[in-house]
MMTF fields as JSON, N, C-alpha, C and O atoms, coordinates in Angstrom:
{
  "mmtfVersion": "1.0.0",
  "mmtfProducer": "UNKNOWN",
  "numBonds": 299,
  "numAtoms": 300,
  "numGroups": 75,
  "numChains": 1,
  "numModels": 1,
  "chainsPerModel": [1],
  "groupsPerChain": [75],
  "chainIdList": ["A"],
  "bondAtomList": [4, 2, 8, 6, 12, 10, 16, 14, 20, 18, 24, 22, 28, 26, 32, 30, 36, 34, 40, 38, 44, 42, 48, 46, 52, 50, 56, 54, 60, 58, 64, 62, 68, 66, 72, 70, 76, 74, 80, 78, 84, 82, 88, 86, 92, 90, 96, 94, 100, 98, 104, 102, 108, 106, 112, 110, 116, 114, 120, 118, 124, 122, 128, 126, 132, 130, 136, 134, 140, 138, 144, 142, 148, 146, 152, 150, 156, 154, 160, 158, 164, 162, 168, 166, 172, 170, 176, 174, 180, 178, 184, 182, 188, 186, 192, 190, 196, 194, 200, 198, 204, 202, 208, 206, 212, 210, 216, 214, 220, 218, 224, 222, 228, 226, 232, 230, 236, 234, 240, 238, 244, 242, 248, 246, 252, 250, 256, 254, 260, 258, 264, 262, 268, 266, 272, 270, 276, 274, 280, 278, 284, 282, 288, 286, 292, 290, 296, 294],
  "bondOrderList": [1, 1, 1, 1, 1, 1, 1, 1, 1, 1, 1, 1, 1, 1, 1, 1, 1, 1, 1, 1, 1, 1, 1, 1, 1, 1, 1, 1, 1, 1, 1, 1, 1, 1, 1, 1, 1, 1, 1, 1, 1, 1, 1, 1, 1, 1, 1, 1, 1, 1, 1, 1, 1, 1, 1, 1, 1, 1, 1, 1, 1, 1, 1, 1, 1, 1, 1, 1, 1, 1, 1, 1, 1, 1],
  "groupList": [{"groupName": "MET", "atomNameList": ["N", "CA", "C", "O"], "elementList": ["N", "C", "C", "O"], "formalChargeList": [0, 0, 0, 0], "bondAtomList": [1, 0, 2, 1, 3, 2], "bondOrderList": [1, 1, 2], "singleLetterCode": "M", "chemCompType": "L-PEPTIDE LINKING"}, {"groupName": "SER", "atomNameList": ["N", "CA", "C", "O"], "elementList": ["N", "C", "C", "O"], "formalChargeList": [0, 0, 0, 0], "bondAtomList": [1, 0, 2, 1, 3, 2], "bondOrderList": [1, 1, 2], "singleLetterCode": "S", "chemCompType": "L-PEPTIDE LINKING"}, {"groupName": "ALA", "atomNameList": ["N", "CA", "C", "O"], "elementList": ["N", "C", "C", "O"], "formalChargeList": [0, 0, 0, 0], "bondAtomList": [1, 0, 2, 1, 3, 2], "bondOrderList": [1, 1, 2], "singleLetterCode": "A", "chemCompType": "L-PEPTIDE LINKING"}, {"groupName": "ILE", "atomNameList": ["N", "CA", "C", "O"], "elementList": ["N", "C", "C", "O"], "formalChargeList": [0, 0, 0, 0], "bondAtomList": [1, 0, 2, 1, 3, 2], "bondOrderList": [1, 1, 2], "singleLetterCode": "I", "chemCompType": "L-PEPTIDE LINKING"}, {"groupName": "THR", "atomNameList": ["N", "CA", "C", "O"], "elementList": ["N", "C", "C", "O"], "formalChargeList": [0, 0, 0, 0], "bondAtomList": [1, 0, 2, 1, 3, 2], "bondOrderList": [1, 1, 2], "singleLetterCode": "T", "chemCompType": "L-PEPTIDE LINKING"}, {"groupName": "PRO", "atomNameList": ["N", "CA", "C", "O"], "elementList": ["N", "C", "C", "O"], "formalChargeList": [0, 0, 0, 0], "bondAtomList": [1, 0, 2, 1, 3, 2], "bondOrderList": [1, 1, 2], "singleLetterCode": "P", "chemCompType": "L-PEPTIDE LINKING"}, {"groupName": "GLN", "atomNameList": ["N", "CA", "C", "O"], "elementList": ["N", "C", "C", "O"], "formalChargeList": [0, 0, 0, 0], "bondAtomList": [1, 0, 2, 1, 3, 2], "bondOrderList": [1, 1, 2], "singleLetterCode": "Q", "chemCompType": "L-PEPTIDE LINKING"}, {"groupName": "ARG", "atomNameList": ["N", "CA", "C", "O"], "elementList": ["N", "C", "C", "O"], "formalChargeList": [0, 0, 0, 0], "bondAtomList": [1, 0, 2, 1, 3, 2], "bondOrderList": [1, 1, 2], "singleLetterCode": "R", "chemCompType": "L-PEPTIDE LINKING"}, {"groupName": "HIS", "atomNameList": ["N", "CA", "C", "O"], "elementList": ["N", "C", "C", "O"], "formalChargeList": [0, 0, 0, 0], "bondAtomList": [1, 0, 2, 1, 3, 2], "bondOrderList": [1, 1, 2], "singleLetterCode": "H", "chemCompType": "L-PEPTIDE LINKING"}, {"groupName": "TYR", "atomNameList": ["N", "CA", "C", "O"], "elementList": ["N", "C", "C", "O"], "formalChargeList": [0, 0, 0, 0], "bondAtomList": [1, 0, 2, 1, 3, 2], "bondOrderList": [1, 1, 2], "singleLetterCode": "Y", "chemCompType": "L-PEPTIDE LINKING"}, {"groupName": "CYS", "atomNameList": ["N", "CA", "C", "O"], "elementList": ["N", "C", "C", "O"], "formalChargeList": [0, 0, 0, 0], "bondAtomList": [1, 0, 2, 1, 3, 2], "bondOrderList": [1, 1, 2], "singleLetterCode": "C", "chemCompType": "L-PEPTIDE LINKING"}, {"groupName": "ASP", "atomNameList": ["N", "CA", "C", "O"], "elementList": ["N", "C", "C", "O"], "formalChargeList": [0, 0, 0, 0], "bondAtomList": [1, 0, 2, 1, 3, 2], "bondOrderList": [1, 1, 2], "singleLetterCode": "D", "chemCompType": "L-PEPTIDE LINKING"}, {"groupName": "LEU", "atomNameList": ["N", "CA", "C", "O"], "elementList": ["N", "C", "C", "O"], "formalChargeList": [0, 0, 0, 0], "bondAtomList": [1, 0, 2, 1, 3, 2], "bondOrderList": [1, 1, 2], "singleLetterCode": "L", "chemCompType": "L-PEPTIDE LINKING"}, {"groupName": "LYS", "atomNameList": ["N", "CA", "C", "O"], "elementList": ["N", "C", "C", "O"], "formalChargeList": [0, 0, 0, 0], "bondAtomList": [1, 0, 2, 1, 3, 2], "bondOrderList": [1, 1, 2], "singleLetterCode": "K", "chemCompType": "L-PEPTIDE LINKING"}, {"groupName": "GLY", "atomNameList": ["N", "CA", "C", "O"], "elementList": ["N", "C", "C", "O"], "formalChargeList": [0, 0, 0, 0], "bondAtomList": [1, 0, 2, 1, 3, 2], "bondOrderList": [1, 1, 2], "singleLetterCode": "G", "chemCompType": "PEPTIDE LINKING"}, {"groupName": "TRP", "atomNameList": ["N", "CA", "C", "O"], "elementList": ["N", "C", "C", "O"], "formalChargeList": [0, 0, 0, 0], "bondAtomList": [1, 0, 2, 1, 3, 2], "bondOrderList": [1, 1, 2], "singleLetterCode": "W", "chemCompType": "L-PEPTIDE LINKING"}, {"groupName": "PHE", "atomNameList": ["N", "CA", "C", "O"], "elementList": ["N", "C", "C", "O"], "formalChargeList": [0, 0, 0, 0], "bondAtomList": [1, 0, 2, 1, 3, 2], "bondOrderList": [1, 1, 2], "singleLetterCode": "F", "chemCompType": "L-PEPTIDE LINKING"}, {"groupName": "GLU", "atomNameList": ["N", "CA", "C", "O"], "elementList": ["N", "C", "C", "O"], "formalChargeList": [0, 0, 0, 0], "bondAtomList": [1, 0, 2, 1, 3, 2], "bondOrderList": [1, 1, 2], "singleLetterCode": "E", "chemCompType": "L-PEPTIDE LINKING"}, {"groupName": "VAL", "atomNameList": ["N", "CA", "C", "O"], "elementList": ["N", "C", "C", "O"], "formalChargeList": [0, 0, 0, 0], "bondAtomList": [1, 0, 2, 1, 3, 2], "bondOrderList": [1, 1, 2], "singleLetterCode": "V", "chemCompType": "L-PEPTIDE LINKING"}],
  "groupTypeList": [0, 1, 2, 3, 4, 5, 3, 4, 6, 7, 2, 3, 8, 4, 9, 4, 10, 4, 11, 12, 4, 13, 5, 2, 12, 2, 3, 3, 11, 14, 10, 5, 15, 12, 16, 9, 11, 5, 1, 5, 12, 7, 2, 13, 13, 13, 2, 11, 17, 15, 7, 7, 11, 0, 18, 7, 6, 11, 13, 12, 3, 5, 2, 13, 4, 13, 2, 17, 15, 12, 14, 17, 2, 6, 2],
  "groupIdList": [1, 2, 3, 4, 5, 6, 7, 8, 9, 10, 11, 12, 13, 14, 15, 16, 17, 18, 19, 20, 21, 22, 23, 24, 25, 26, 27, 28, 29, 30, 31, 32, 33, 34, 35, 36, 37, 38, 39, 40, 41, 42, 43, 44, 45, 46, 47, 48, 49, 50, 51, 52, 53, 54, 55, 56, 57, 58, 59, 60, 61, 62, 63, 64, 65, 66, 67, 68, 69, 70, 71, 72, 73, 74, 75],
  "secStructList": [7, 7, 7, 7, 7, 7, 6, 6, 1, 1, 7, 3, 3, 3, 3, 7, 7, 1, 1, 6, 6, 1, 7, 3, 3, 3, 3, 3, 6, 6, 7, 7, 7, 7, 3, 3, 3, 1, 1, 2, 2, 2, 2, 2, 2, 2, 2, 2, 2, 2, 2, 2, 2, 2, 2, 2, 6, 7, 6, 6, 1, 7, 2, 2, 2, 2, 2, 6, 6, 6, 6, 7, 7, 7, 7],
  "xCoordList": [-64.956, -65.169, -63.7, -62.825, -63.467, -61.786, -61.477, -62.271, -60.019, -59.585, -59.44, -59.182, -59.703, -59.726, -58.353, -57.784, -57.756, -56.546, -56.574, -57.228, -56.019, -55.928, -55.717, -54.947, -56.327, -56.26, -54.632, -54.226, -53.8, -52.519, -51.563, -50.353, -52.27, -51.132, -51.621, -51.018, -52.465, -52.603, -51.381, -50.617, -51.406, -50.406, -51.041, -52.161, -49.955, -50.348, -49.73, -48.509, -50.529, -50.016, -49.674, -50.555, -48.778, -48.728, -48.493, -47.839, -49.109, -48.904, -48.833, -49.433, -47.897, -47.466, -47.95, -48.291, -48.065, -48.406, -47.279, -46.265, -47.134, -46.134, -46.215, -45.261, -47.24, -47.735, -47.168, -47.977, -46.048, -45.545, -46.407, -46.18, -47.46, -48.127, -49.378, -50.297, -49.596, -50.774, -50.214, -49.047, -50.872, -50.475, -50.157, -50.633, -49.398, -49.36, -50.563, -51.222, -50.842, -51.989, -51.512, -50.633, -52.106, -51.999, -53.217, -54.163, -53.621, -54.407, -54.196, -53.302, -54.962, -54.878, -55.635, -56.84, -55.18, -55.981, -57.146, -57.201, -58.029, -59.616, -59.922, -60.404, -59.709, -60.378, -60.916, -60.061, -61.778, -62.211, -61.501, -61.682, -60.673, -60.218, -58.903, -58.089, -58.874, -57.692, -56.658, -57.078, -55.501, -54.825, -53.768, -52.859, -54.078, -53.434, -52.363, -52.606, -50.951, -49.985, -49.175, -49.36, -48.423, -47.636, -46.264, -45.667, -45.912, -44.68, -45.694, -46.76, -45.141, -45.573, -45.085, -45.616, -44.249, -44.06, -44.979, -45.375, -45.244, -46.019, -47.284, -48.024, -47.692, -49.116, -49.446, -50.507, -48.275, -48.046, -48.125, -48.881, -47.485, -47.512, -48.881, -49.182, -49.7, -50.979, -51.918, -52.925, -51.91, -52.549, -52.313, -53.312, -51.217, -50.817, -51.205, -51.536, -51.156, -51.455, -52.963, -53.438, -53.8, -55.136, -55.607, -56.539, -54.8, -55.211, -55.234, -56.052, -54.02, -53.675, -54.411, -54.622, -54.919, -55.964, -57.225, -57.801, -57.717, -58.91, -59.056, -60.147, -57.659, -57.528, -57.596, -58.357, -57.178, -57.192, -58.373, -58.482, -59.329, -60.39, -61.709, -62.826, -61.293, -62.282, -62.566, -61.831, -63.851, -64.208, -64.543, -64.653, -64.737, -64.936, -63.46, -63.405, -62.48, -61.249, -60.725, -60.665, -60.257, -59.862, -58.391, -57.567, -58.304, -56.785, -55.739, -54.732, -55.807, -54.529, -54.234, -53.06, -55.313, -55.507, -55.011, -54.375, -55.409, -54.911, -53.411, -52.872, -52.828, -51.37, -50.747, -49.706, -51.155, -50.313, -50.549, -49.866, -51.464, -51.558, -50.928, -50.651, -50.532, -50.219, -48.561, -47.989, -47.916, -46.771, -46.374, -45.167, -47.298, -47.149, -47.142, -47.852, -46.305, -45.83, -47.027, -47.249, -47.851, -48.946, -48.642, -48.118, -48.925, -48.328, -49.151, -48.743],
  "yCoordList": [-11.605, -12.176, -12.572, -11.868, -13.599, -14.145, -14.173, -14.517, -13.673, -13.633, -15.161, -16.165, -15.043, -16.304, -16.527, -15.53, -17.548, -17.876, -18.2, -19.205, -17.573, -17.665, -18.914, -19.452, -19.741, -20.881, -21.043, -22.198, -20.042, -20.043, -20.162, -20.39, -19.984, -19.815, -21.185, -21.358, -21.921, -23.139, -24.326, -24.339, -25.193, -26.114, -27.669, -28.172, -28.08, -29.101, -30.265, -30.303, -31.287, -32.593, -33.789, -34.033, -34.321, -35.415, -36.535, -36.533, -37.62, -38.942, -40.244, -40.336, -41.191, -42.261, -43.538, -43.514, -44.694, -45.97, -46.608, -46.036, -47.748, -48.651, -49.696, -50.358, -49.709, -50.673, -49.606, -48.718, -49.586, -48.699, -48.828, -48.057, -49.879, -49.879, -49.086, -49.303, -48.402, -47.317, -46.037, -45.916, -44.896, -43.751, -42.693, -42.854, -41.856, -40.903, -39.975, -39.873, -39.361, -38.684, -37.401, -37.335, -36.39, -34.703, -34.058, -34.677, -33.302, -32.589, -31.312, -31.002, -30.592, -29.082, -28.643, -28.891, -28.031, -28.013, -27.433, -26.51, -27.776, -27.454, -27.446, -26.43, -28.489, -28.467, -29.983, -30.802, -30.413, -31.843, -32.595, -33.808, -31.923, -32.488, -33.439, -33.354, -34.221, -35.406, -35.401, -35.401, -35.397, -35.138, -36.259, -36.272, -37.345, -38.695, -38.537, -37.887, -39.229, -39.038, -40.343, -40.698, -41.003, -42.064, -41.47, -42.173, -40.215, -39.311, -38.45, -37.959, -38.365, -37.432, -35.876, -34.906, -35.809, -34.418, -33.807, -32.647, -35.119, -34.306, -34.3, -33.373, -35.142, -34.881, -33.624, -33.007, -33.288, -31.915, -30.837, -29.921, -30.723, -30.08, -29.581, -28.435, -31.051, -30.882, -30.319, -29.909, -30.165, -29.589, -28.323, -27.647, -27.683, -26.68, -25.819, -24.637, -26.322, -25.898, -25.664, -24.567, -26.659, -26.503, -25.22, -24.507, -24.979, -23.975, -22.735, -21.849, -22.736, -21.408, -21.024, -19.818, -21.889, -21.824, -21.351, -20.367, -21.96, -21.436, -20.16, -19.594, -19.517, -17.999, -17.503, -16.537, -17.696, -17.208, -17.074, -16.09, -17.856, -17.898, -17.18, -16.98, -16.913, -16.472, -14.995, -14.136, -14.727, -13.177, -12.473, -11.25, -13.079, -12.008, -11.514, -10.62, -12.093, -11.474, -10.468, -10.523, -9.299, -8.133, -8.603, -9.313, -8.057, -8.504, -8.158, -8.864, -7.054, -6.677, -7.679, -8.035, -8.347, -9.277, -10.657, -11.38, -10.971, -11.924, -12.248, -13.337, -11.068, -10.903, -11.144, -11.799, -10.753, -10.669, -11.93, -12.14, -12.83, -14.143, -15.116, -16.12, -14.96, -15.493, -15.318, -15.964, -14.191, -13.843, -13.36, -13.331, -12.904, -12.308, -10.678, -10.008, -10.14, -8.806, -8.368, -8.963, -7.303, -6.669, -5.639, -4.626, -5.732, -4.721, -3.528, -2.527],
  "zCoordList": [50.131, 48.972, 48.889, 49.394, 48.305, 48.5, 46.695, 45.819, 46.532, 45.268, 44.715, 45.377, 43.182, 42.696, 42.229, 41.785, 42.238, 41.612, 40.09, 39.809, 39.106, 37.746, 37.566, 38.362, 36.484, 36.09, 35.558, 35.426, 35.285, 34.735, 35.978, 35.968, 36.887, 38.076, 39.041, 40.1, 38.74, 39.35, 39.092, 38.126, 40.079, 39.642, 38.904, 39.0, 38.25, 37.475, 38.019, 38.175, 38.341, 39.209, 38.078, 37.253, 38.039, 36.99, 37.777, 38.82, 37.194, 38.115, 36.984, 35.913, 37.607, 36.932, 37.437, 38.62, 36.798, 37.193, 37.436, 37.037, 38.037, 38.225, 36.965, 36.559, 36.551, 35.277, 34.038, 33.769, 33.356, 32.356, 31.005, 30.072, 30.914, 29.775, 30.118, 29.328, 30.889, 31.337, 31.168, 31.54, 30.616, 30.269, 31.819, 32.942, 31.434, 32.7, 32.669, 31.635, 33.662, 33.932, 34.48, 35.339, 33.968, 34.4, 35.065, 34.578, 35.772, 36.551, 36.996, 37.783, 36.531, 37.211, 38.264, 38.22, 39.225, 40.461, 40.23, 39.417, 40.755, 40.618, 39.33, 38.83, 38.646, 37.414, 37.146, 37.484, 36.771, 36.532, 35.455, 35.349, 34.62, 33.478, 33.648, 34.568, 32.728, 33.069, 31.377, 30.22, 31.808, 30.419, 30.573, 31.404, 29.484, 29.287, 28.217, 27.2, 28.464, 27.503, 27.931, 29.095, 27.263, 27.568, 28.423, 29.238, 28.134, 28.748, 29.76, 29.389, 31.128, 32.116, 31.811, 32.351, 31.086, 30.823, 29.62, 29.505, 28.601, 27.598, 28.136, 27.804, 28.901, 29.738, 30.353, 30.269, 31.059, 31.74, 30.774, 31.097, 29.59, 28.723, 27.814, 27.482, 27.497, 27.201, 28.095, 27.517, 29.35, 30.279, 30.237, 29.993, 30.407, 30.192, 28.785, 28.88, 27.818, 26.357, 26.703, 26.407, 27.341, 27.286, 28.13, 27.759, 29.412, 29.799, 29.439, 29.684, 28.68, 28.025, 26.991, 26.864, 26.103, 25.002, 25.714, 25.248, 26.812, 27.541, 27.975, 28.051, 28.362, 28.813, 27.461, 27.483, 26.337, 25.295, 24.65, 23.917, 24.746, 24.235, 25.002, 24.523, 26.129, 27.123, 27.043, 27.531, 26.296, 25.93, 27.236, 27.154, 28.518, 29.59, 30.236, 31.08, 29.816, 30.399, 29.483, 28.254, 30.483, 29.508, 28.92, 29.497, 27.724, 27.065, 27.925, 27.905, 28.789, 29.51, 30.382, 30.475, 31.222, 31.99, 31.654, 32.421, 30.29, 29.463, 29.3, 29.501, 28.889, 28.656, 29.736, 29.675, 30.77, 32.156, 32.889, 33.892, 32.5, 32.95, 32.397, 33.052, 30.849, 30.135, 29.711, 28.834, 30.642, 30.298, 29.108, 28.867, 28.168, 27.097, 27.041, 27.791, 26.118, 26.033, 25.181, 24.127, 25.605, 24.905, 24.016, 24.478, 22.583, 21.896, 21.833, 21.243]
}
């Protein structure tokens, strides 16, 4: 059985078009969702916020693991 890479450790790829009227696109490795924004950095930030929210909302991930993946100190 191979280890699964946590979504928070997967790369976010950002793409832009030569046509500047089209928005930038961000994609998380292994995920089918696309994140659009006029700015490449904001598109990347949207993708990062989405994946962090998915980890926070997941009921099957133990609290200690969530804190570790998100880089948050556990109280």
